[in-house]
All heavy atoms as an XYZ file, in Angstrom:
626
protein
N     -14.379     -0.350     15.886
C     -13.046      0.199     16.060
C     -13.126      1.598     16.646
O     -13.977      2.376     16.273
C     -12.344      0.308     14.706
C     -11.691     -0.927     14.260
S     -10.637     -0.532     12.844
C     -10.535     -2.119     12.137
N     -12.193      1.910     17.474
C     -12.113      3.267     17.990
C     -11.231      4.096     17.080
O     -10.555      3.575     16.201
C     -11.517      3.270     19.414
O     -10.160      2.859     19.335
C     -12.283      2.372     20.346
N     -11.218      5.387     17.294
C     -10.416      6.276     16.451
C      -8.934      5.915     16.519
O      -8.209      6.065     15.543
C     -10.641      7.722     16.870
N      -8.467      5.441     17.671
C      -7.055      5.080     17.812
C      -6.698      3.858     16.960
O      -5.557      3.678     16.607
C      -6.723      4.795     19.280
C      -6.731      6.026     20.152
S      -5.435      7.192     19.709
C      -4.022      6.304     20.348
N      -7.680      3.033     16.638
C      -7.404      1.804     15.909
C      -7.570      1.959     14.404
O      -7.241      1.050     13.664
C      -8.327      0.686     16.411
C      -8.085      0.329     17.856
C      -9.136     -0.618     18.396
O     -10.193     -0.753     17.769
O      -8.888     -1.204     19.443
N      -8.070      3.082     13.947
C      -8.319      3.260     12.525
C      -7.095      3.820     11.818
O      -6.301      4.547     12.392
C      -9.509      4.200     12.316
C     -10.812      3.604     12.799
C     -11.976      4.571     12.650
O     -11.786      5.676     12.127
O     -13.070      4.198     13.072
N      -6.993      3.487     10.548
C      -5.922      4.032      9.723
C      -6.207      5.486      9.390
O      -7.362      5.887      9.281
C      -5.832      3.250      8.412
C      -5.362      1.811      8.498
C      -5.456      1.170      7.128
C      -3.943      1.727      9.016
N      -5.154      6.240      9.188
C      -5.303      7.623      8.773
C      -5.655      7.709      7.294
O      -5.600      6.721      6.559
N      -5.986      8.898      6.854
C      -6.384      9.105      5.457
C      -5.270      8.713      4.490
O      -5.532      8.114      3.443
C      -6.793     10.561      5.254
N      -4.028      9.065      4.817
C      -2.918      8.726      3.917
C      -2.741      7.223      3.810
O      -2.539      6.690      2.711
C      -1.620      9.382      4.382
C      -0.468      9.084      3.437
C       0.730      9.943      3.671
N       1.348      9.630      4.948
C       2.485     10.156      5.359
N       3.114     11.038      4.620
N       3.000      9.824      6.515
N      -2.835      6.514      4.924
C      -2.685      5.059      4.898
C      -3.802      4.411      4.081
O      -3.566      3.491      3.302
C      -2.659      4.491      6.320
C      -1.393      4.812      7.079
C      -1.410      6.163      7.771
O      -2.430      6.880      7.703
O      -0.393      6.507      8.382
N      -5.037      4.904      4.252
C      -6.161      4.372      3.464
C      -5.960      4.664      1.981
O      -6.276      3.829      1.131
C      -7.484      4.946      3.955
C      -7.888      4.423      5.333
C      -9.317      4.785      5.695
N      -9.631      6.199      5.555
C      -9.469      7.120      6.495
N      -9.003      6.775      7.680
N      -9.783      8.383      6.274
N      -5.410      5.840      1.661
C      -5.167      6.197      0.260
C      -4.093      5.300     -0.363
O      -4.193      4.935     -1.540
C      -4.764      7.667      0.160
N      -3.075      4.952      0.408
C      -2.025      4.049     -0.095
C      -2.631      2.693     -0.422
O      -2.378      2.128     -1.494
C      -0.860      3.932      0.919
C       0.065      2.783      0.560
C      -0.087      5.240      0.995
N      -3.451      2.163      0.465
C      -4.084      0.871      0.198
C      -5.035      0.951     -0.992
O      -5.096      0.028     -1.809
C      -4.821      0.371      1.443
C      -3.926     -0.058      2.607
C      -4.758     -0.386      3.835
C      -3.050     -1.235      2.214
N      -5.749      2.051     -1.110
C      -6.657      2.228     -2.250
C      -5.863      2.262     -3.555
O      -6.307      1.706     -4.572
C      -7.473      3.503     -2.080
N      -4.706      2.892     -3.543
C      -3.857      2.951     -4.736
C      -3.443      1.539     -5.151
O      -3.399      1.216     -6.331
C      -2.629      3.817     -4.450
C      -1.700      4.014     -5.605
S      -2.252      5.185     -6.855
C      -2.307      6.713     -5.948
N      -3.165      0.696     -4.183
C      -2.742     -0.675     -4.485
C      -3.882     -1.533     -5.041
O      -3.624     -2.543     -5.681
C      -2.150     -1.343     -3.242
C      -0.777     -0.846     -2.915
C       0.217     -1.070     -4.049
O       0.308     -2.197     -4.578
O       0.914     -0.110     -4.413
N      -5.111     -1.152     -4.810
C      -6.255     -1.893     -5.354
C      -6.487     -1.572     -6.826
O      -7.156     -2.322     -7.524
C      -7.526     -1.584     -4.568
C      -7.568     -2.240     -3.205
C      -8.940     -2.145     -2.575
N      -9.389     -0.780     -2.363
C      -9.181     -0.060     -1.261
N      -8.509     -0.578     -0.256
N      -9.641      1.165     -1.159
N      -5.951     -0.462     -7.297
C      -6.180     -0.022     -8.674
C      -5.278     -0.759     -9.650
O      -4.215     -1.247     -9.296
C      -5.883      1.470     -8.804
C      -6.844      2.338     -8.075
C      -6.511      3.794     -8.190
N      -6.224      4.199     -9.568
C      -5.696      5.367     -9.890
N      -5.391      6.245     -8.965
N      -5.469      5.671    -11.153
N      -5.716     -0.787    -10.896
C      -4.882     -1.299    -11.976
C      -4.297     -0.116    -12.737
O      -4.931      0.936    -12.828
N      -3.119     -0.284    -13.274
C      -2.463      0.801    -14.001
C      -2.017      0.305    -15.359
O      -1.434     -0.770    -15.472
C      -1.257      1.328    -13.214
C      -1.649      2.004    -11.940
C      -1.689      1.303    -10.753
C      -2.017      3.337    -11.937
C      -2.070      1.918     -9.572
C      -2.402      3.961    -10.764
C      -2.429      3.251     -9.587
N      -2.295      1.110    -16.370
C      -1.910      0.760    -17.736
C      -0.613      1.475    -18.101
O      -0.500      2.683    -17.945
C      -3.015      1.163    -18.701
N       0.328      0.713    -18.560
C       1.553      1.308    -19.078
C       2.598      1.600    -18.020
O       2.285      1.786    -16.849
N       3.848      1.653    -18.466
C       4.950      1.934    -17.544
C       4.896      3.371    -17.035
O       4.594      4.298    -17.773
C       6.199      1.697    -18.398
C       5.733      1.837    -19.805
C       4.286      1.436    -19.832
N       5.145      3.514    -15.762
C       5.193      4.847    -15.169
C       3.851      5.400    -14.732
O       3.806      6.430    -14.055
N       2.751      4.746    -15.097
C       1.425      5.272    -14.756
C       1.206      5.280    -13.241
O       0.668      6.245    -12.693
C       0.336      4.463    -15.451
N       1.632      4.225    -12.577
C       1.430      4.145    -11.125
C       2.278      5.203    -10.413
O       1.783      5.899     -9.518
C       1.792      2.756    -10.616
C       1.533      2.574     -9.135
C       1.807      1.141     -8.719
C       1.480      0.896     -7.283
N       1.734     -0.504     -6.910
N       3.532      5.328    -10.809
C       4.401      6.317    -10.165
C       3.872      7.733    -10.371
O       3.922      8.563     -9.479
C       5.833      6.184    -10.700
C       6.579      4.980    -10.167
C       6.114      3.647    -10.734
O       5.455      3.626    -11.809
O       6.387      2.612    -10.101
N       3.346      7.990    -11.561
C       2.760      9.305    -11.839
C       1.535      9.543    -10.949
O       1.373     10.621    -10.372
C       2.382      9.397    -13.329
C       2.036     10.762    -13.802
C       1.994     10.890    -15.333
N       1.410      9.765    -16.050
C       2.112      8.816    -16.701
N       3.425      8.859    -16.727
N       1.506      7.830    -17.330
N       0.690      8.531    -10.805
C      -0.490      8.648     -9.946
C      -0.093      8.860     -8.490
O      -0.725      9.640     -7.772
C      -1.373      7.410    -10.088
N       0.955      8.189     -8.042
C       1.441      8.345     -6.666
C       1.846      9.804     -6.428
O       1.465     10.402     -5.422
C       2.630      7.389     -6.395
C       2.140      5.950     -6.335
C       3.364      7.777     -5.120
C       3.248      4.907     -6.382
N       2.580     10.366     -7.357
C       3.026     11.759     -7.214
C       1.857     12.739     -7.271
O       1.751     13.649     -6.452
C       4.026     12.112     -8.318
C       5.376     11.481     -8.147
C       6.310     11.928     -9.281
N       7.520     11.151     -9.341
C       8.567     11.316     -8.551
N       8.536     12.226     -7.620
N       9.634     10.560     -8.680
N       0.982     12.551     -8.258
C      -0.096     13.513     -8.487
C      -1.213     13.416     -7.446
O      -1.722     14.425     -6.978
C      -0.680     13.318     -9.890
C       0.289     13.721    -10.987
C      -0.212     13.361    -12.379
O      -1.337     12.824    -12.505
O       0.537     13.616    -13.340
N      -1.610     12.211     -7.104
C      -2.769     12.032     -6.229
C      -2.419     12.011     -4.749
O      -3.217     12.438     -3.920
C      -3.523     10.758     -6.615
C      -4.097     10.852     -8.014
C      -4.658      9.538     -8.498
O      -4.958      8.654     -7.715
N      -4.802      9.407     -9.808
N      -1.247     11.496     -4.429
C      -0.865     11.395     -3.019
C       0.192     12.417     -2.614
O       0.445     12.609     -1.430
C      -0.359      9.982     -2.701
C      -1.342      8.838     -2.967
C      -0.694      7.510     -2.634
C      -2.623      9.026     -2.186
N       0.838     13.029     -3.594
C       1.874     14.008     -3.294
C       3.109     13.396     -2.653
O       3.794     14.055     -1.872
N       3.381     12.145     -2.990
C       4.521     11.436     -2.411
C       5.501     11.031     -3.508
O       5.092     10.747     -4.632
C       4.054     10.148     -1.716
C       3.175     10.275     -0.487
C       2.622      8.914     -0.089
C       3.959     10.878      0.655
N       6.762     10.989     -3.148
C       7.744     10.380     -4.038
C       7.500      8.870     -4.006
O       7.152      8.315     -2.950
C       9.159     10.688     -3.560
N       7.666      8.191     -5.133
C       7.439      6.741     -5.140
C       8.235      5.981     -4.080
O       7.717      5.039     -3.478
C       7.845      6.331     -6.558
C       7.516      7.549     -7.372
C       7.898      8.712     -6.479
N       9.472      6.401     -3.822
C      10.272      5.714     -2.798
C       9.580      5.802     -1.439
O       9.465      4.804     -0.716
C      11.696      6.298     -2.735
C      12.448      5.778     -1.529
C      12.450      5.985     -4.010
N       9.094      6.976     -1.075
C       8.405      7.156      0.203
C       7.105      6.357      0.238
O       6.754      5.763      1.250
C       8.124      8.649      0.451
C       7.438      8.921      1.755
C       8.339      8.566      2.936
N       7.631      8.769      4.176
C       7.684      7.950      5.222
N       8.456      6.874      5.181
N       7.008      8.194      6.312
N       6.397      6.338     -0.881
C       5.162      5.570     -0.991
C       5.419      4.095     -0.668
O       4.701      3.483      0.113
C       4.594      5.717     -2.413
C       3.448      4.787     -2.719
C       2.149      5.131     -2.381
C       3.665      3.572     -3.353
C       1.090      4.289     -2.663
C       2.616      2.717     -3.636
C       1.334      3.081     -3.296
O       0.297      2.240     -3.564
N       6.452      3.532     -1.294
C       6.730      2.115     -1.072
C       7.235      1.846      0.344
O       6.984      0.767      0.896
C       7.696      1.582     -2.137
C       7.017      1.452     -3.481
C       7.337      2.294     -4.532
C       6.012      0.517     -3.681
C       6.694      2.195     -5.760
C       5.356      0.403     -4.897
C       5.701      1.244     -5.929
O       5.046      1.142     -7.137
N       7.892      2.809      0.962
C       8.275      2.658      2.372
C       7.023      2.588      3.248
O       6.923      1.747      4.144
C       9.153      3.826      2.823
C      10.534      3.812      2.238
C      11.291      5.100      2.533
O      10.706      6.155      2.777
N      12.618      5.023      2.477
N       6.076      3.490      2.998
C       4.824      3.497      3.758
C       4.037      2.208      3.523
O       3.490      1.617      4.461
C       3.965      4.702      3.372
C       4.481      6.059      3.795
C       3.689      7.166      3.113
C       4.408      6.206      5.303
N       3.982      1.790      2.272
C       3.245      0.569      1.942
C       3.843     -0.631      2.658
O       3.119     -1.440      3.244
C       3.261      0.349      0.430
C       2.604     -0.935     -0.048
C       1.135     -0.984      0.332
C       2.783     -1.086     -1.553
N       5.156     -0.756      2.646
C       5.800     -1.886      3.302
C       5.503     -1.895      4.799
O       5.235     -2.956      5.385
C       7.305     -1.860      3.045
C       7.947     -3.167      3.402
O       7.496     -4.231      2.995
N       9.020     -3.108      4.171
N       5.521     -0.733      5.423
C       5.191     -0.662      6.853
C       3.719     -1.036      7.085
O       3.399     -1.700      8.078
C       5.471      0.739      7.387
N       2.843     -0.632      6.173
C       1.423     -0.960      6.317
C       1.176     -2.464      6.273
O       0.263     -2.969      6.922
C       0.601     -0.289      5.213
C       0.154      1.124      5.456
C      -0.494      1.700      4.209
C      -0.805      1.196      6.630
N       1.978     -3.179      5.512
C       1.774     -4.623      5.387
C       1.979     -5.341      6.719
O       1.479     -6.446      6.902
C       2.701     -5.206      4.322
C       2.461     -4.698      2.903
C       3.374     -5.425      1.929
C       1.014     -4.817      2.494
N       2.689     -4.711      7.633
C       2.914     -5.299      8.953
C       2.015     -4.683     10.022
O       2.142     -5.015     11.197
C       4.381     -5.126      9.349
C       5.311     -5.877      8.412
O       4.947     -6.996      8.000
O       6.380     -5.345      8.085
N       1.111     -3.816      9.616
C       0.228     -3.118     10.556
C      -1.111     -3.848     10.649
O      -1.817     -3.984      9.648
C       0.007     -1.684     10.053
C      -0.715     -0.801     11.046
O      -1.531     -1.325     11.836
O      -0.480      0.416     11.013
N      -1.482     -4.338     11.835
C      -2.750     -5.059     11.974
C      -3.970     -4.213     11.614
O      -4.990     -4.742     11.192
C      -2.784     -5.484     13.448
C      -1.608     -4.879     14.105
C      -0.716     -4.282     13.073
N      -3.852     -2.895     11.735
C      -4.974     -2.029     11.354
C      -5.210     -2.086      9.852
O      -6.344     -2.070      9.380
C      -4.719     -0.585     11.784
C      -4.586     -0.411     13.285
C      -4.142      0.994     13.649
N      -2.929      1.330     12.913
C      -2.534      2.562     12.631
N      -3.243      3.590     13.009
N      -1.421      2.772     11.971
N      -4.121     -2.171      9.077
C      -4.243     -2.277      7.621
C      -4.883     -3.604      7.241
O      -5.743     -3.659      6.358
C      -2.878     -2.136      6.962
N      -4.484     -4.660      7.923
C      -5.077     -5.973      7.663
C      -6.571     -5.958      7.965
O      -7.376     -6.494      7.197
C      -4.371     -7.050      8.487
C      -4.849     -8.476      8.258
C      -4.638     -8.899      6.812
C      -4.122     -9.417      9.210
N      -6.966     -5.315      9.038
C      -8.384     -5.231      9.387
C      -9.150     -4.371      8.378
O     -10.306     -4.666      8.049
C      -8.545     -4.656     10.792
N      -8.510     -3.330      7.858
C      -9.155     -2.406      6.916
C      -9.358     -3.031      5.538
O     -10.404     -2.864      4.926
C      -8.329     -1.122      6.796
C      -8.854     -0.157      5.795
N      -9.956      0.628      6.033
C      -8.443      0.141      4.538
C     -10.196      1.369      4.964
N      -9.286      1.091      4.051
N      -8.334     -3.744      5.047
C      -8.384     -4.289      3.689
C      -7.618     -5.610      3.630
O      -6.506     -5.670      3.115
C      -7.787     -3.269      2.708
C      -8.038     -3.638      1.262
O      -8.453     -4.784      0.988
O      -7.816     -2.776      0.393
N      -8.206     -6.672      4.188
C      -7.473     -7.936      4.283
C      -7.089     -8.537      2.927
O      -6.026     -9.128      2.800
C      -8.421     -8.861      5.051
C      -9.749     -8.218      4.977
C      -9.533     -6.757      4.785
N      -7.918     -8.375      1.915
C      -7.608     -8.965      0.608
C      -6.349     -8.331      0.015
O      -5.421     -9.031     -0.409
C      -8.812     -8.812     -0.356
C      -8.443     -9.249     -1.764
C     -10.004     -9.601      0.162
N      -6.295     -7.012      0.004
C      -5.139     -6.315     -0.557
C      -3.887     -6.576      0.265
O      -2.824     -6.876     -0.290
C      -5.423     -4.806     -0.647
O      -6.571     -4.608     -1.478
C      -4.240     -4.046     -1.212
N      -3.989     -6.479      1.581
C      -2.812     -6.666      2.436
C      -2.277     -8.088      2.306
O      -1.067     -8.288      2.146
C      -3.137     -6.311      3.904
C      -1.999     -6.722      4.828
C      -3.418     -4.821      4.029
N      -3.143     -9.086      2.319
C      -2.664    -10.463      2.196
C      -2.051    -10.728      0.828
O      -1.033    -11.417      0.723
C      -3.790    -11.456      2.481
C      -4.059    -11.582      3.961
O      -3.141    -11.540      4.776
N      -5.317    -11.730      4.327
N      -2.615    -10.155     -0.233
C      -2.038    -10.311     -1.577
C      -0.642     -9.704     -1.621
O       0.305    -10.317     -2.119
C      -2.938     -9.649     -2.619
C      -2.352     -9.681     -4.031
C      -3.273     -9.035     -5.046
N      -3.629     -7.665     -4.740
C      -2.876     -6.604     -5.036
N      -1.710     -6.750     -5.637
N      -3.286     -5.381     -4.740
N      -0.501     -8.503     -1.081
C       0.797     -7.833     -1.102
C       1.816     -8.522     -0.202
O       3.009     -8.551     -0.511
C       0.634     -6.364     -0.711
C      -0.158     -5.531     -1.723
C      -0.472     -4.165     -1.142
C       0.582     -5.418     -3.036
N       1.358     -9.096      0.891
C       2.276     -9.866      1.746
C       2.814    -11.079      0.997
O       3.999    -11.409      1.096
C       1.558    -10.329      3.023
C       1.377     -9.255      4.060
C       0.629     -9.819      5.245
N       0.525     -8.850      6.329
C      -0.108     -9.104      7.474
N      -0.701    -10.273      7.677
N      -0.153     -8.176      8.417
N       1.937    -11.759      0.246
C       2.386    -12.921     -0.529
C       3.419    -12.507     -1.573
O       4.437    -13.189     -1.753
C       1.194    -13.607     -1.220
C       0.354    -14.443     -0.284
C      -0.643    -15.309     -1.035
N      -1.571    -14.542     -1.867
C      -2.712    -14.016     -1.451
N      -3.095    -14.171     -0.191
N      -3.484    -13.349     -2.287
N       3.183    -11.394     -2.259
C       4.131    -10.896     -3.256
C       5.470    -10.575     -2.586
O       6.534    -10.961     -3.076
C       3.562     -9.653     -3.979
C       4.622     -8.972     -4.818
C       2.356    -10.045     -4.822
N       5.409     -9.881     -1.459
C       6.635     -9.513     -0.744
C       7.397    -10.757     -0.303
O       8.622    -10.833     -0.470
C       6.277     -8.642      0.467
C       7.485     -8.206      1.268
C       7.116     -7.320      2.422
N       6.370     -8.050      3.441
C       5.946     -7.527      4.584
N       6.175     -6.253      4.854
N       5.283     -8.246      5.455
N       6.683    -11.733      0.244
C       7.345    -12.952      0.716
C       7.979    -13.728     -0.432
O       9.082    -14.260     -0.291
C       6.349    -13.835      1.468
C       5.908    -13.228      2.785
O       6.547    -12.252      3.256
O       4.897    -13.705      3.346
N       7.309    -13.770     -1.571
C       7.859    -14.458     -2.741
C       9.135    -13.778     -3.212
O      10.125    -14.435     -3.524
C       6.824    -14.488     -3.885
O       5.668    -15.195     -3.432
C       7.377    -15.157     -5.121
N       9.129    -12.454     -3.237
C      10.329    -11.714     -3.661
C      11.482    -11.909     -2.685
O      12.638    -12.026     -3.101
C      10.012    -10.237     -3.822
C       9.163     -9.973     -5.038
C       8.868     -8.513     -5.229
N       8.057     -8.332     -6.436
C       7.292     -7.293     -6.646
N       7.228     -6.312     -5.766
N       6.590     -7.209     -7.745
N      11.167    -11.967     -1.409
C      12.223    -12.215     -0.413
C      12.817    -13.592     -0.591
O      14.025    -13.791     -0.476
C      11.668    -12.071      1.007
C      11.523    -10.665      1.460
C      11.063    -10.610      2.909
N      10.898     -9.235      3.336
C      10.222     -8.875      4.399
N       9.647     -9.762      5.177
N      10.117     -7.593      4.734
N      11.943    -14.576     -0.848
C      12.422    -15.951     -1.030
C      13.285    -16.101     -2.277
O      14.171    -16.935     -2.325
C      11.240    -16.919     -1.114
C      10.483    -17.027      0.213
O      11.030    -16.620      1.253
O       9.336    -17.538      0.200
N      13.009    -15.289     -3.297
C      13.766    -15.343     -4.540
C      15.163    -14.729     -4.411
O      16.011    -14.963     -5.256
C      13.007    -14.640     -5.672
C      11.769    -15.423     -6.095
O      11.644    -16.604     -5.736
O      10.915    -14.831     -6.785
N      15.384    -13.967     -3.388
C      16.699    -13.304     -3.234
C      17.718    -14.234     -2.635
O      17.568    -15.114     -1.948
C      16.572    -12.071     -2.318
C      15.837    -10.983     -3.013
C      15.817     -9.761     -2.136
N      14.759     -8.873     -2.614
C      14.265     -7.881     -1.923
N      14.709     -7.606     -0.739
N      13.316     -7.140     -2.408
C-alpha cells in the first residue's frame, strides 16, 4: 500500500477501539472520550463512514465485516 491508501492514525484508533471488549455501561463511551478525545456521537459517525471505506476493510477485515453485519441487521430490523 502507498501512503495515500493507508488509514490515518485516528481511523486506525477507531478500529482498534472496536476490537476491544468493555465491561459495564458507559465504559466504552468513557474510553472514547479519554483515549481518542472524541465525543461518542462523532466517534460513531467516523466509525460508520469507515465501514464503507475500502481502506478500512483492507486494514482490519474481521472487525469491519463484523460491524457491517451488525449495522445491516439493525437496518433490517427498522
